[in-house]
DOVOZA-730629 format. One line per 8 residues: number of its first residue (from 0); for each residue x, z, y of N, C-alpha, C, CB. Coordinates in Angstrom, 1 decimal, decimal comma, always signed. Glycine has a CB too. Layout:
NUM> X:Z:Y:X:Z:Y:X:Z:Y:X:Z:Y ~ ...
This chain:
0> +60,5:+107,1:+93,3:+61,4:+107,2:+93,8:+62,5:+106,5:+93,5:+61,6:+108,0:+93,9 ~ +63,1:+105,4:+94,4:+64,1:+104,5:+94,1:+65,5:+104,7:+94,7:+63,5:+103,1:+94,5 ~ +66,3:+104,5:+93,6:+67,8:+105,2:+93,8:+68,5:+103,8:+93,9:+68,4:+106,3:+92,3 ~ +69,3:+103,9:+95,0:+70,2:+102,5:+95,1:+71,6:+102,9:+95,3:+69,7:+101,4:+96,3 ~ +72,3:+102,0:+94,6:+73,9:+102,3:+94,4:+74,4:+101,9:+95,7:+74,7:+101,6:+93,1 ~ +75,3:+102,5:+96,4:+76,3:+102,3:+97,1:+77,4:+101,3:+96,9:+76,8:+103,4:+97,1 ~ +77,5:+100,1:+96,7:+77,9:+98,9:+96,5:+79,5:+99,0:+96,8:+77,2:+97,9:+97,3 ~ +79,6:+99,4:+98,4:+80,7:+99,5:+98,8:+81,6:+100,5:+98,3:+80,7:+99,7:+99,9
8> +81,1:+101,6:+98,1:+81,8:+102,6:+97,3:+82,3:+102,4:+96,1:+81,1:+103,5:+97,1 ~ +81,4:+101,7:+95,2:+81,9:+101,4:+94,0:+82,8:+100,5:+94,0:+81,0:+101,1:+93,2 ~ +82,9:+99,4:+95,0:+84,1:+98,3:+94,9:+85,3:+99,0:+95,3:+83,9:+97,0:+96,0 ~ +85,5:+100,0:+96,1:+86,3:+100,5:+96,7:+86,6:+101,9:+95,8:+85,9:+100,7:+98,0 ~ +86,1:+102,0:+94,9:+86,6:+103,5:+94,0:+87,6:+103,0:+93,2:+85,2:+104,4:+92,9 ~ +88,7:+104,2:+93,4:+89,9:+103,9:+92,5:+89,9:+104,3:+91,0:+91,1:+104,5:+93,2 ~ +88,8:+105,1:+90,8:+88,3:+105,4:+89,3:+88,1:+104,1:+88,4:+86,6:+106,2:+89,3 ~ +87,5:+103,0:+89,1:+87,3:+101,9:+88,3:+88,5:+100,7:+88,6:+85,7:+101,3:+88,7
16> +89,1:+100,9:+89,9:+89,8:+99,7:+90,0:+91,5:+100,2:+90,1:+89,2:+98,7:+91,3 ~ +91,7:+101,2:+89,7:+93,2:+101,8:+89,6:+93,8:+102,5:+90,7:+94,2:+100,8:+89,1 ~ +94,9:+103,1:+90,8:+95,5:+103,8:+91,6:+95,9:+103,0:+92,9:+96,6:+104,4:+90,8 ~ +96,0:+101,8:+92,8:+96,7:+101,1:+94,1:+95,6:+100,9:+94,9:+97,4:+99,7:+93,9 ~ +96,0:+100,9:+96,4:+94,9:+100,3:+97,4:+94,0:+99,2:+96,9:+95,6:+99,9:+98,7 ~ +92,7:+99,0:+97,3:+91,9:+98,1:+97,0:+92,0:+96,9:+97,6:+90,8:+98,5:+97,0 ~ +92,4:+97,3:+99,0:+92,7:+95,9:+99,7:+94,2:+95,1:+99,8:+92,2:+96,0:+101,2 ~ +94,9:+95,8:+98,9:+96,1:+95,3:+98,4:+96,1:+94,2:+97,4:+96,8:+96,3:+97,9
24> +96,9:+93,3:+97,2:+96,8:+92,0:+96,4:+97,7:+92,6:+94,8:+97,8:+90,4:+97,4 ~ +97,0:+92,7:+93,8:+97,6:+93,4:+92,7:+97,1:+92,8:+91,5:+97,3:+94,8:+92,6 ~ +97,3:+91,6:+91,1:+96,6:+90,8:+90,0:+96,7:+91,6:+88,4:+97,3:+89,3:+90,0 ~ +97,6:+92,6:+88,4:+97,6:+93,4:+87,2:+96,5:+94,1:+87,1:+98,6:+94,1:+87,0 ~ +95,6:+94,5:+88,0:+94,6:+95,3:+88,1:+93,4:+94,7:+87,0:+94,2:+95,3:+89,6 ~ +93,2:+93,7:+87,1:+92,6:+92,9:+86,4:+92,9:+92,6:+85,0:+92,4:+92,0:+87,0 ~ +93,7:+93,2:+84,0:+94,3:+92,6:+82,9:+93,6:+93,6:+82,1:+95,9:+92,5:+83,0 ~ +93,1:+95,1:+82,2:+92,6:+95,7:+81,7:+91,1:+95,8:+81,9:+93,2:+96,7:+81,8
32> +90,3:+96,3:+80,8:+88,6:+96,3:+80,6:+88,3:+97,0:+81,9:+87,8:+97,2:+79,2 ~ +87,3:+96,8:+82,4:+86,7:+97,6:+83,5:+85,3:+97,8:+82,9:+86,8:+96,9:+85,0 ~ +84,5:+98,7:+83,7:+83,2:+98,9:+83,4:+82,4:+97,7:+83,9:+82,8:+100,1:+83,9 ~ +81,3:+97,2:+83,3:+80,5:+95,9:+83,4:+79,9:+95,9:+85,0:+79,2:+95,7:+82,0 ~ +79,5:+97,3:+85,4:+79,0:+97,4:+86,6:+80,1:+97,6:+87,6:+78,1:+98,4:+86,6 ~ +81,4:+97,6:+87,6:+82,1:+98,1:+88,7:+82,2:+97,0:+89,8:+83,4:+98,5:+88,2 ~ +81,9:+95,7:+89,5:+81,8:+94,7:+90,5:+80,4:+94,2:+90,3:+82,8:+93,6:+90,3 ~ +79,5:+94,7:+91,5:+77,9:+94,0:+91,5:+78,0:+93,2:+93,0:+76,5:+95,2:+91,5
40> +78,4:+92,0:+93,3:+78,5:+91,3:+94,2:+77,1:+91,2:+94,8:+79,1:+90,3:+93,9 ~ +76,0:+90,9:+94,2:+74,6:+90,5:+94,4:+73,9:+91,7:+94,1:+74,1:+89,4:+93,7 ~ +74,1:+92,6:+93,6:+73,2:+93,9:+93,2:+72,7:+93,4:+91,6:+71,7:+94,1:+94,5 ~ +71,8:+94,4:+91,2:+71,7:+94,1:+89,7:+70,0:+94,4:+89,7:+72,9:+95,1:+88,5 ~ +69,5:+93,8:+88,8:+67,9:+94,2:+88,4:+66,9:+93,2:+89,1:+67,6:+96,0:+89,0 ~ +65,7:+93,3:+88,9:+64,8:+92,0:+89,5:+64,9:+92,2:+91,1:+62,8:+92,0:+89,0 ~ +65,7:+93,1:+91,8:+65,9:+92,6:+93,2:+66,8:+92,2:+93,7:+65,7:+93,2:+93,9 ~ +67,5:+91,8:+92,9:+69,0:+91,1:+93,2:+68,9:+90,2:+94,7:+69,4:+89,8:+91,8
48> +70,1:+90,2:+95,3:+70,0:+89,3:+96,4:+69,4:+87,9:+96,2:+71,2:+89,1:+96,9 ~ +68,3:+87,5:+97,1:+67,9:+86,0:+96,7:+68,9:+85,2:+97,1:+66,7:+85,5:+97,4 ~ +69,9:+85,1:+97,7:+70,8:+84,2:+97,9:+72,0:+84,1:+97,0:+71,1:+84,3:+99,0 ~ +71,8:+84,8:+95,8:+72,7:+84,7:+94,7:+72,9:+83,8:+94,3:+72,6:+85,2:+93,9 ~ +72,1:+83,1:+93,6:+71,9:+81,6:+93,0:+72,6:+80,4:+93,8:+70,2:+81,2:+93,0 ~ +72,4:+80,8:+95,1:+72,7:+79,6:+96,2:+73,8:+79,5:+96,4:+72,1:+79,7:+97,4 ~ +74,6:+80,8:+96,7:+76,1:+81,1:+96,6:+76,6:+80,7:+95,6:+76,4:+82,2:+96,6 ~ +76,3:+81,1:+94,5:+77,1:+80,5:+93,2:+76,9:+79,2:+92,9:+76,8:+81,2:+91,8
56> +75,9:+78,4:+93,2:+75,9:+76,8:+93,1:+76,7:+76,4:+94,4:+74,3:+76,1:+93,1 ~ +76,9:+76,7:+95,4:+77,8:+76,4:+96,3:+79,1:+76,7:+96,1:+77,5:+76,9:+97,1 ~ +79,6:+77,4:+95,7:+80,8:+78,1:+95,1:+81,3:+76,9:+94,2:+80,5:+79,5:+94,1 ~ +80,7:+76,7:+92,9:+80,9:+75,7:+92,0:+80,9:+74,2:+92,5:+79,9:+75,8:+91,0 ~ +80,0:+73,9:+93,7:+80,3:+72,8:+94,1:+81,4:+72,5:+94,8:+79,4:+72,3:+94,5 ~ +81,9:+73,4:+95,4:+83,2:+73,6:+96,3:+84,2:+73,4:+95,3:+83,5:+75,0:+97,0 ~ +84,2:+74,2:+94,4:+85,3:+73,8:+93,4:+85,4:+72,6:+92,9:+85,2:+74,3:+92,4 ~ +84,5:+72,2:+92,5:+84,4:+71,0:+91,7:+84,4:+69,6:+92,8:+83,0:+71,2:+90,9
64> +84,4:+69,9:+93,8:+84,2:+68,5:+94,6:+85,9:+68,3:+95,6:+82,6:+68,8:+95,9
């Protein structure tokens, strides 16, 4: 049996991100330590998103060009 985490719910969970709405810009929320799995944009484990490395490389290229 496989168990998959509902990533959208984790990314919008006020237990991880604080009482402010998650769609509101509030940079102070990132000053405190969070659980390492509170943000998983590409998943985790051996079956992570196949485009993760490509997306990160493109992001680095965009930033430094």
